[in-house]
C-alpha positions as CSV (number, residue, x, y, z in Angstrom):
1,M,-8.8,-8.9,-4.5
2,S,-11.0,-6.4,-2.8
3,K,-9.9,-4.2,-0.3
4,A,-11.5,-6.1,2.3
5,E,-9.5,-9.4,1.4
6,L,-6.2,-7.4,0.9
7,V,-6.5,-6.2,4.8
8,E,-7.6,-9.7,5.7
9,K,-4.2,-11.1,4.2
10,I,-2.1,-8.5,5.2
11,A,-3.0,-8.7,9.1
12,S,-2.6,-12.5,8.8
13,Q,1.1,-12.0,7.3
14,A,2.1,-9.1,9.1
15,G,0.7,-10.2,12.5
16,L,-1.8,-7.5,13.0
17,T,-5.2,-6.7,13.9
18,K,-7.7,-6.4,10.6
19,V,-8.3,-2.6,12.1
20,D,-4.4,-2.0,11.9
21,A,-4.0,-3.6,8.7
22,E,-7.2,-1.5,7.8
23,R,-5.3,1.6,8.8
24,A,-1.9,1.0,7.3
25,V,-3.7,0.2,3.8
26,N,-5.8,3.4,4.1
27,A,-2.8,5.4,5.0
28,F,-0.6,3.8,2.2
29,M,-3.3,5.0,-0.4
30,N,-3.6,8.1,0.9
31,V,0.0,8.9,0.7
32,V,0.2,7.8,-2.9
33,T,-2.8,9.7,-3.9
34,E,-1.3,12.7,-2.3
35,S,1.8,12.8,-3.7
36,L,0.7,12.0,-6.9
37,K,-1.1,15.2,-6.7
38,E,2.0,17.3,-5.8
39,G,3.5,16.3,-9.2
40,E,6.0,13.4,-6.9
41,D,6.2,9.7,-8.4
42,V,6.1,7.2,-5.9
43,T,9.2,4.7,-6.7
44,L,8.8,1.1,-4.6
45,V,11.8,-0.3,-5.4
46,G,11.0,-4.3,-7.1
47,F,7.8,-3.7,-7.0
48,G,6.9,-0.4,-9.5
49,T,6.1,3.4,-9.9
50,F,3.4,5.4,-9.6
51,T,3.2,8.5,-12.0
52,T,0.9,10.9,-13.3
53,G,1.0,12.3,-17.2
54,E,-1.7,14.2,-19.2
55,R,-4.0,12.8,-21.8
56,A,-4.1,15.4,-24.6
57,E,-7.8,16.4,-25.6
58,R,-9.0,14.3,-28.3
59,Q,-12.4,14.1,-30.8
60,G,-14.3,10.8,-29.9
61,R,-18.4,9.3,-31.2
62,N,-21.0,8.8,-28.9
63,P,-21.7,5.1,-29.6
64,Q,-25.8,6.1,-29.0
65,N,-25.6,8.1,-32.0
66,G,-22.1,8.1,-33.6
67,E,-22.1,11.8,-33.1
68,T,-18.7,13.6,-32.8
69,I,-17.7,14.8,-29.4
70,T,-14.7,16.9,-27.8
71,I,-13.5,14.4,-25.0
72,A,-11.3,16.8,-22.8
73,A,-7.3,16.6,-21.6
74,K,-6.8,14.9,-18.2
75,K,-4.3,14.0,-15.8
76,V,-4.1,10.1,-15.7
77,V,-2.6,7.8,-13.3
78,K,0.1,5.2,-14.7
79,F,1.8,2.2,-13.5
80,K,5.5,0.8,-13.9
81,P,5.8,-2.6,-12.3
82,G,9.2,-3.2,-11.4
83,K,11.6,-6.1,-12.1
84,A,10.8,-8.3,-8.9
85,L,7.0,-7.8,-9.4
86,K,7.3,-8.9,-12.8
87,A,9.3,-11.8,-12.4
88,G,7.5,-13.0,-9.5
89,V,4.0,-12.9,-11.9
90,E,6.0,-14.9,-14.6
91,G,6.8,-17.6,-12.4
């Protein structure tokens, strides 16, 4: 599902205009991004939890020539689904 399709479905289910639904989706994404930048977890009970973690520097291989390269450490986003989301997907 694309962002446009998500906005359309939210607008339909919530009785909003597409413009208002898009504003809500954009606001949600901005709030989650800013919270994760600040080191805060975002927990939506039943849906899941967004967290950040550190990926250590590691060695890898260039697939074009097989040369060993160093892949830099970086911050990554993790998502752990909640119980209700898992149950909804399973059946």
